[in-house]
DRENDORO-929931 format. One record per residue: residue number from 1; residue in one letter; y, x, z of N, C-alpha, C, O in turn. Coordinates in pm, whole numbers, plus 50000, padded with zeros to 5 digits. Example, Ala and Ser with C-alpha at 12.3 -4.5 7.8 and 13.67 -1.06 7.14 Angstrom:
DRENDORO-929931
{1,a,{49431,51319,50780},{49550,51230,50780},{49670,51320,50780},{49668,51424,50846}};
{2,s,{49775,51285,50708},{49894,51367,50714},{50003,51290,50787},{50114,51341,50804}};
This chain:
DRENDORO-929931
{1,x,{12830,04274,59808},{12716,04285,59720},{12700,04430,59676},{12797,04496,59637}};
{2,x,{12578,04480,59682},{12550,04618,59641},{12474,04616,59510},{12382,04537,59491}};
{3,x,{12514,04704,59417},{12448,04714,59288},{12309,04774,59305},{12289,04865,59386}};
{4,x,{12212,04723,59229},{12076,04774,59231},{12059,04874,59117},{12020,04836,59006}};
{5,x,{12087,04999,59144},{12076,05104,59043},{11928,05127,59013},{11848,05143,59106}};
{6,x,{11890,05130,58884},{11749,05156,58850},{11701,05289,58908},{11777,05386,58914}};
{7,x,{11577,05292,58951},{11520,05410,59016},{11531,05537,58932},{11557,05644,58986}};
{8,x,{11512,05526,58800},{11509,05648,58720},{11647,05712,58703},{11654,05828,58662}};
{9,x,{11755,05642,58734},{11888,05704,58725},{11956,05716,58861},{12063,05776,58871}};
{10,x,{11896,05660,58964},{11955,05662,59098},{11988,05803,59145},{12089,05825,59212}};
{11,x,{11904,05899,59110},{11921,06037,59157},{12034,06111,59088},{12071,06220,59132}};
{12,x,{12090,06054,58983},{12203,06116,58914},{12337,06070,58971},{12443,06116,58929}};
{13,x,{12331,05981,59066},{12451,05932,59135},{12473,06025,59255},{12430,05996,59366}};
{14,x,{12541,06137,59230},{12553,06240,59333},{12699,06266,59368},{12790,06230,59293}};
{15,x,{12718,06327,59481},{12853,06364,59523},{12941,06242,59544},{12898,06141,59598}};
{16,x,{13065,06254,59499},{13163,06148,59517},{13158,06042,59406},{13233,05945,59411}};
{17,x,{13071,06060,59308},{13061,05965,59196},{12964,05852,59230},{12853,05877,59278}};
{18,x,{13007,05730,59205},{12923,05613,59224},{12916,05537,59092},{13018,05520,59025}};
{19,x,{12797,05492,59055},{12781,05418,58931},{12848,05281,58942},{12831,05210,59041}};
{20,x,{12923,05246,58839},{12993,05118,58833},{12913,05019,58748},{12897,04903,58784}};
{21,x,{12863,05069,58633},{12779,04989,58544},{12697,05081,58457},{12728,05199,58445}};
{22,x,{12593,05027,58397},{12504,05105,58311},{12438,05011,58212},{12424,04892,58237}};
{23,x,{12397,05069,58099},{12323,04995,57997},{12210,05085,57948},{12230,05204,57922}};
{24,x,{12094,05027,57936},{11980,05101,57883},{11995,05110,57731},{12029,05012,57666}};
{25,x,{11970,05228,57675},{11986,05251,57532},{11859,05226,57453},{11865,05192,57335}};
{26,x,{11743,05243,57516},{11618,05219,57447},{11560,05086,57492},{11581,05044,57606}};
{27,x,{11487,05019,57404},{11434,04887,57439},{11320,04896,57539},{11252,04999,57549}};
{28,x,{11300,04789,57613},{11188,04778,57705},{11080,04700,57631},{11104,04588,57586}};
{29,x,{10961,04758,57619},{10852,04691,57550},{10779,04599,57648},{10711,04647,57739}};
{30,x,{10793,04467,57632},{10732,04374,57727},{10579,04380,57729},{10518,04341,57828}};
{31,x,{10516,04427,57621},{10370,04435,57620},{10320,04551,57706},{10207,04548,57756}};
{32,x,{10405,04653,57724},{10367,04769,57804},{10415,04752,57947},{10353,04802,58041}};
{33,x,{10523,04685,57963},{10591,04679,58091},{10594,04539,58148},{10631,04444,58079}};
{34,x,{10557,04527,58272},{10565,04399,58340},{10689,04403,58427},{10687,04459,58537}};
{35,x,{10797,04344,58380},{10921,04342,58455},{10931,04206,58524},{10927,04102,58459}};
{36,x,{10942,04209,58655},{10949,04084,58728},{11085,04018,58708},{11181,04083,58666}};
{37,x,{11092,03890,58736},{11215,03813,58718},{11300,03811,58845},{11404,03745,58849}};
{38,x,{11258,03882,58948},{11335,03878,59073},{11451,03977,59069},{11475,04043,58968}};
{39,x,{11522,03987,59180},{11643,04068,59187},{11619,04217,59169},{11712,04291,59138}};
{40,x,{11496,04264,59188},{11466,04407,59178},{11409,04446,59042},{11350,04553,59029}};
{41,x,{11423,04361,58941},{11365,04389,58809},{11414,04522,58753},{11335,04597,58695}};
{42,x,{11542,04553,58769},{11596,04679,58715},{11534,04799,58786},{11520,04905,58725}};
{43,x,{11497,04784,58910},{11439,04894,58984},{11295,04921,58942},{11244,05031,58965}};
{44,x,{11226,04823,58882},{11086,04837,58847},{11063,04886,58704},{10950,04920,58668}};
{45,x,{11166,04891,58625},{11147,04926,58484},{11112,05074,58468},{11140,05156,58555}};
{46,x,{11049,05105,58354},{11010,05242,58324},{11134,05326,58294},{11238,05272,58258}};
{47,x,{11122,05457,58307},{11237,05544,58275},{11281,05526,58131},{11202,05492,58043}};
{48,x,{11409,05550,58108},{11464,05535,57974},{11592,05614,57958},{11632,05691,58045}};
{49,x,{11656,05593,57843},{11785,05656,57813},{11895,05558,57849},{11880,05438,57830}};
{50,x,{12007,05610,57900},{12112,05524,57956},{12251,05574,57922},{12273,05693,57903}};
{51,x,{12346,05480,57915},{12488,05512,57922},{12535,05457,58057},{12507,05342,58092}};
{52,x,{12606,05542,58131},{12645,05510,58269},{12794,05535,58285},{12846,05639,58243}};
{53,x,{12863,05440,58347},{13004,05458,58383},{13010,05477,58533},{12949,05401,58608}};
{54,x,{13085,05577,58577},{13092,05609,58719},{13236,05617,58766},{13329,05627,58686}};
{55,x,{13253,05613,58897},{13386,05615,58959},{13381,05706,59079},{13288,05698,59161}};
{56,x,{13481,05793,59092},{13492,05878,59211},{13569,05802,59317},{13631,05699,59290}};
{57,x,{13566,05855,59438},{13635,05790,59550},{13782,05832,59563},{13852,05785,59652}};
{58,x,{13828,05920,59475},{13964,05970,59486},{14064,05870,59429},{14035,05801,59332}};
{59,x,{14180,05862,59490},{14286,05773,59443},{14338,05826,59311},{14366,05946,59298}};
{60,x,{14352,05739,59213},{14394,05781,59080},{14509,05698,59028},{14533,05694,58907}};
{61,x,{14581,05631,59115},{14691,05547,59067},{14797,05634,59002},{14823,05747,59045}};
{62,x,{14858,05581,58899},{14963,05653,58827},{15100,05607,58876},{15120,05488,58900}};
{63,x,{15191,05698,58890},{15330,05667,58926},{15341,05588,59056},{15431,05506,59071}};
{64,x,{15249,05611,59150},{15256,05544,59279},{15216,05398,59274},{15231,05327,59373}};
{65,x,{15165,05351,59160},{15125,05212,59145},{14993,05183,59214},{14924,05274,59260}};
{66,x,{14961,05057,59221},{14838,05016,59288},{14720,05007,59193},{14606,04989,59238}};
{67,x,{14743,05020,59063},{14635,05005,58967},{14544,05127,58968},{14591,05241,58961}};
{68,x,{14416,05102,58976},{14314,05207,58976},{14221,05184,58858},{14208,05070,58812}};
{69,x,{14157,05288,58807},{14060,05268,58699},{13933,05202,58753},{13900,05218,58870}};
{70,x,{13862,05130,58667},{13730,05079,58704},{13628,05192,58702},{13534,05194,58781}};
{71,x,{13649,05287,58609},{13561,05404,58602},{13642,05525,58558},{13746,05511,58493}};
{72,x,{13594,05644,58595},{13662,05768,58556},{13565,05872,58501},{13601,05989,58485}};
{73,x,{13443,05829,58471},{13345,05919,58412},{13245,05844,58326},{13211,05729,58354}};
{74,x,{13199,05910,58220},{13097,05855,58130},{12983,05956,58124},{13006,06075,58104}};
{75,x,{12861,05906,58140},{12742,05990,58138},{12638,05925,58047},{12612,05805,58059}};
{76,x,{12579,06001,57956},{12470,05951,57872},{12348,06040,57899},{12354,06162,57885}};
{77,x,{12239,05976,57937},{12114,06045,57967},{12007,06009,57863},{11993,05892,57826}};
{78,x,{11933,06109,57818},{11821,06089,57727},{11693,06111,57807},{11682,06208,57881}};
{79,x,{11597,06019,57790},{11468,06036,57857},{11364,06081,57755},{11338,06012,57656}};
{80,x,{11306,06197,57779},{11202,06251,57693},{11067,06208,57750},{11027,06253,57857}};
{81,x,{10999,06120,57678},{10874,06065,57730},{10762,06169,57735},{10664,06150,57807}};
{82,x,{10776,06278,57661},{10672,06382,57661},{10685,06474,57781},{10586,06509,57845}};
{83,x,{10807,06515,57812},{10828,06601,57930},{10852,06518,58056},{10849,06570,58167}};
{84,x,{10876,06387,58037},{10906,06294,58146},{11027,06339,58227},{11027,06334,58350}};
{85,x,{11130,06384,58154},{11254,06429,58218},{11375,06370,58149},{11373,06341,58029}};
{86,x,{11481,06353,58227},{11610,06313,58171},{11689,06438,58135},{11680,06540,58203}};
{87,x,{11767,06429,58028},{11857,06535,57987},{11995,06472,57967},{12007,06364,57909}};
{88,x,{12098,06540,58015},{12234,06493,57992},{12274,06529,57850},{12276,06647,57814}};
{89,x,{12306,06428,57769},{12348,06454,57631},{12499,06440,57615},{12556,06489,57518}};
{90,x,{12564,06372,57710},{12710,06362,57707},{12760,06336,57848},{12708,06251,57920}};
{91,x,{12861,06411,57887},{12932,06389,58014},{13079,06405,57982},{13123,06512,57938}};
{92,x,{13155,06300,58006},{13298,06305,57975},{13371,06394,58073},{13322,06424,58182}};
{93,x,{13488,06435,58032},{13581,06492,58128},{13636,06371,58205},{13579,06262,58198}};
{94,x,{13743,06390,58275},{13800,06277,58348},{13865,06179,58252},{13948,06218,58169}};
{95,x,{13828,06054,58264},{13885,05947,58183},{13939,05839,58276},{13909,05839,58396}};
{96,x,{14016,05748,58222},{14070,05635,58298},{14030,05510,58221},{14088,05481,58116}};
{97,x,{13932,05436,58273},{13880,05325,58196},{13873,05194,58272},{13873,05190,58395}};
{98,x,{13869,05087,58195},{13854,04951,58247},{13727,04891,58189},{13694,04913,58073}};
{99,x,{13656,04814,58270},{13537,04743,58225},{13579,04631,58131},{13693,04586,58138}};
{100,x,{13492,04586,58045},{13347,04599,58044},{13299,04714,57956},{13376,04773,57881}};
{101,x,{13171,04743,57968},{13098,04833,57880},{13020,04745,57784},{12945,04657,57826}};
{102,x,{13039,04768,57653},{12966,04689,57553},{12874,04782,57474},{12913,04893,57438}};
{103,x,{12755,04735,57448},{12659,04807,57367},{12636,04728,57241},{12605,04609,57247}};
{104,x,{12652,04792,57124},{12637,04726,56995},{12533,04801,56913},{12512,04920,56932}};
{105,x,{12469,04729,56821},{12372,04791,56731},{12231,04770,56779},{12206,04709,56883}};
{106,x,{12138,04823,56701},{11996,04808,56733},{11921,04934,56689},{11973,05015,56613}};
{107,x,{11801,04947,56740},{11718,05061,56702},{11775,05192,56755},{11825,05199,56867}};
{108,x,{11766,05296,56671},{11810,05429,56713},{11959,05453,56694},{12011,05553,56742}};
{109,x,{12029,05363,56626},{12172,05380,56601},{12250,05272,56675},{12247,05154,56638}};
{110,x,{12319,05314,56778},{12396,05220,56860},{12536,05274,56879},{12566,05390,56848}};
{111,x,{12620,05189,56930},{12756,05226,56967},{12783,05165,57103},{12749,05049,57128}};
{112,x,{12845,05243,57192},{12894,05180,57314},{13046,05183,57310},{13107,05279,57262}};
{113,x,{13104,05077,57362},{13249,05056,57352},{13306,05043,57493},{13256,04967,57575}};
{114,x,{13412,05120,57519},{13481,05114,57648},{13632,05109,57623},{13680,05148,57516}};
{115,x,{13706,05062,57721},{13852,05061,57716},{13906,05178,57796},{13887,05185,57918}};
{116,x,{13973,05270,57726},{14027,05389,57792},{14178,05394,57778},{14233,05351,57676}};
{117,x,{14243,05445,57880},{14389,05461,57877},{14424,05583,57793},{14366,05691,57809}};
{118,x,{14520,05565,57702},{14563,05677,57617},{14680,05750,57682},{14721,05716,57793}};
{119,x,{14734,05850,57614},{14842,05933,57668},{14967,05853,57699},{15043,05890,57789}};
{120,x,{14991,05743,57627},{15111,05662,57653},{15087,05554,57759},{15176,05475,57788}};
{121,x,{14966,05551,57818},{14938,05457,57926},{14881,05324,57882},{14855,05237,57965}};
{122,x,{14863,05306,57753},{14807,05181,57699},{14654,05193,57691},{14599,05302,57673}};
{123,x,{14587,05078,57703},{14441,05078,57691},{14401,05060,57546},{14457,04976,57474}};
{124,x,{14302,05139,57504},{14249,05133,57368},{14098,05120,57374},{14034,05178,57462}};
{125,x,{14043,05044,57281},{13899,05033,57269},{13847,05160,57201},{13892,05194,57091}};
{126,x,{13754,05228,57264},{13697,05351,57210},{13549,05330,57185},{13477,05275,57268}};
{127,x,{13503,05376,57068},{13364,05362,57027},{13296,05499,57025},{13345,05594,56963}};
{128,x,{13184,05508,57094},{13102,05628,57099},{12973,05599,57023},{12901,05505,57057}};
{129,x,{12943,05679,56920},{12821,05661,56842},{12705,05728,56914},{12716,05842,56960}};
{130,x,{12593,05658,56924},{12472,05710,56986},{12361,05699,56883},{12335,05591,56830}};
{131,x,{12295,05810,56854},{12192,05811,56751},{12088,05918,56783},{12111,06006,56866}};
{132,x,{11976,05908,56715},{11873,06013,56728},{11883,06106,56609},{11891,06062,56494}};
{133,x,{11882,06236,56638},{11887,06336,56532},{11749,06345,56463},{11655,06279,56508}};
{134,x,{11736,06425,56356},{11607,06434,56286},{11490,06479,56375},{11375,06450,56343}};
{135,x,{11519,06547,56484},{11412,06590,56576},{11379,06484,56680},{11293,06505,56766}};
{136,x,{11447,06367,56672},{11420,06259,56765},{11494,06266,56896},{11466,06189,56988}};
{137,x,{11589,06357,56906},{11668,06373,57028},{11795,06288,57020},{11856,06276,56914}};
{138,x,{11832,06230,57131},{11952,06147,57138},{12077,06233,57131},{12083,06340,57193}};
{139,x,{12176,06188,57057},{12305,06256,57049},{12416,06154,57060},{12397,06036,57030}};
{140,x,{12533,06200,57103},{12651,06115,57117},{12765,06179,57040},{12790,06299,57051}};
{141,x,{12834,06097,56960},{12956,06141,56893},{13071,06062,56953},{13083,05942,56928}};
{142,x,{13157,06129,57032},{13272,06059,57090},{13379,06037,56983},{13376,06100,56878}};
{143,x,{13475,05948,57012},{13588,05931,56919},{13660,06064,56900},{13659,06150,56989}};
{144,x,{13722,06081,56785},{13787,06210,56751},{13896,06248,56850},{13918,06367,56873}};
{145,x,{13964,06151,56910},{14074,06183,57000},{14031,06203,57146},{14115,06220,57234}};
{146,x,{13902,06199,57172},{13850,06226,57308},{13810,06372,57310},{13722,06413,57235}};
{147,x,{13874,06453,57396},{13839,06596,57400},{13695,06614,57447},{13647,06542,57534}};
{148,x,{13628,06712,57388},{13492,06744,57431},{13499,06809,57569},{13583,06897,57592}};
{149,x,{13411,06766,57659},{13414,06825,57793},{13369,06970,57791},{13287,07010,57708}};
{150,x,{13422,07047,57884},{13380,07186,57897},{13247,07191,57967},{13219,07108,58054}};
{151,x,{13165,07286,57930},{13033,07298,57993},{13033,07403,58098},{12931,07427,58162}};
């Protein structure tokens, strides 16, 4: 089975990274958008803001074990409806995570929750705050113990 990546984020799946899962951050307005009920509904939706978990093709097992992460990257994209462009608002450094991805909250203030491996090798639930700043731009606040990625 092949995942049907929505058209507006398909082009961000580049290089060795493949999308594992994604969640739309902004609501779909059914009065504006006619989303079909068939298998390609995600491909027909209008552009939006997304949280995306990705996985590289490189082997990442620890200590020679067979366990691999479900994802090793986190990407948050903001869609500006005026410029009709996506902007990267958060890109993690290398992480080691297990599914699922949970989205909590409503409106402009949401949280996405993922399970990440900590320094001692245990999995911890990590919450990333997603909100719009006073200028209406999307921002992400990662947990305090997640290092900010280098730009």
